[in-house]
N, C-alpha and C positions, 0 to 999 in steps of 0.2 A: 612282776615279781623280782627282786634281788640276786644280784649278776652270782653272787658262788654260792650261793643255793641251787640259780639254775644249773651251775657250772659241776655242782657236785648228785646233781642225779643222771647230768650227762654225759656225765665220770662210771654215775655207780651204778644205769640199768637198770645192768643186769642183775647184780645184788641184793636193786630194792624191788625189783619184778620178782626172782626166788624167794623172797622176805614176805613177799604183801600175803593178808593175813584174810581171812573170810568175809563173802561181799555182812556190810554193817544191816544189820537182825530190823532195823528202817529202814532199808532199802522198800521192803514191799506195800510199807505205810505209805511208803511215799507216794509211789506207782497208783494207789488207791485212790488218791485227790486225780487225777489225770482220764482223761480220757480216755476207751478206750486205744491202741494206735496211733494216741499223739504222741505230739512231737517233740523229743529229749535234748538241751543238750550238755553235757558230761564236762565239766572243768576240769581239769588237776586228774586224766582217769586214771595214770601210774599200770600194774599189771595190766588194767580192764576187766577185770572181775566185776567192779557193777555191772560196766556196761553189755558184759556177756548176759547179768538179770537180761537187764532193761530188752535185750534184742532180741532172745530166746521169750519174752514173754510180748511180741508182737507191737514196741515202739518203733516209731523213724527215730533211729538215736542220730546227733552230731556229737562223736566222742574226741577228747580235744585234752595237748598234753604242754605244758611249756618247753618238756624234753624231746628231741626231733629221735635221741636214741627207744627215751621212751616211748615215745607215739609209734617206729615203729616196733616193736617188742610185743604190744599190744594192738599192735594191728594183726600182729605174722597169728598171735594167737584167737585172736579173735574171729579170721577171714575176714573181718568187713576194712576200709578205713578209717584211717584213724591221725586226724593233723594235728597236725607240733605251731600251735596259735599259744600268743602270753593275753593274759587278761584281758591286757589293756589294747590286746588287737580286736575284743565282742566292739564289735560295730552294728547289729541287730534292731531289725524296733517290729516287734507286736506277733514275732516268728513264733516262739517256744510259749510248747503246755507245760514246762515245766525244767525246770533247771537243776545238776544236781550237783554238788562241790565238797566234797567225802574229805577233812582234808589236808585242801592245796590255799581254801584262802586265806591259810592263816600265818602263808608264808608274803604272805602280802605287805608293804609298810604301812602301820598306823595311818599316815598322813593322806596315802592315799587310796582306803581302803572305803572308804568316801566316794570317790567317785569310778570305782568300777563296780559298789554294787548300785549306781546310776544309770550305768551302763550294763549290769545283769534287768535290773528294772524294766529298763526301756526295750530288751528287746526281746522281757515277756509278752504273752497276750496280756487283756486285763482275764483275770481271778486269776495266771499263768500259776503253781504253788515253787517257790526255789528253798530247796533245801543246802544246809554249808553245817561246817564245825569251825570248829575252833580251840584254842586250850586256853582253860583259862588261870590269869595272872597278870598281874598291873605292867608294865609298861615293853620297852624289848630284849629281844638276846637274839644269842648265841647259846644250841646248840653243842655237846661239847662235838662232832662233827660237820660245826663250823654252817646249821645250815640257822637264817636266820628265822623266828617268831614274833607275831606282834600276838600277845595276850590281851584278852578283853577280861570282862566283868559283863557281865550281862547287864549294869547299867547305863555302860558307855557303850558296849552294845546297841542297843537301844534304841541310845540318840542317834550315831552314828546311819544305824538302817535311816531314821525319822528325815535325816537329810538327807538323802537319797530315793525319794520320794515315798507312794502313798503306801501301805502294804497293812494287811490282816493280820495280824498272828494267828497263828496254830494250837502247834509246841514249842517248845522248850525244856531238854535235860539231860543231864549231866550222867556222863560214862569214868571210868576210868582206864586206859590202855598202856601198853606198853610202847615206847618209842621204839625207831631199829636203833634209834642209838641205848637202846633198853632201859632207859629210864623211863618210871610210871607219868604219867603225864591224865592231867583232870581237861574231860572235855566237852563242852559246849554246844550240843544237837540244838540246829531253830529251825523251828517252819515255818515259811509266811507264805501270805500270796498277796500277789496286785493287786491295788487297790482297781477293782471296777471303772 
């Protein structure tokens, strides 16, 4: 993750956790792709709202966030361990039935996203499911709070995924959200499976 962005979340963990919205409506569909009680890795858990749903549904969840401060808040809220882990520290093989990355990989510099996706591919079990959401656009930039974003087009993202392992596309759609800095953003939601 971009260092300035990571420091933003470290300094503003309490405020961001208080702002965090309800779990994504896409989460239940994602969980339906996994075996009951299966293993999930969450990358960039924020306040832990998605992890709470996963745990309540009986999944074995490894919850992580790049900010130690955010991880501590989420762990307290969940009553469950949350690890401080950066995306580039993921180093497992065939470990998870699913990986969930809601509005987190959009902070990965464009030149590094392929390598992170390769780590995710490696960490998934065969036919494991992977959800991620990204901001739609072109190039790279920072918001009014100084957070870095890698903006993507569906075509660019498809090519980047293709270079990071064999995937089966399951779904792709967009939505409009209001970001933490109150600006609207179009999000691209992508669900894929690791090819068997």
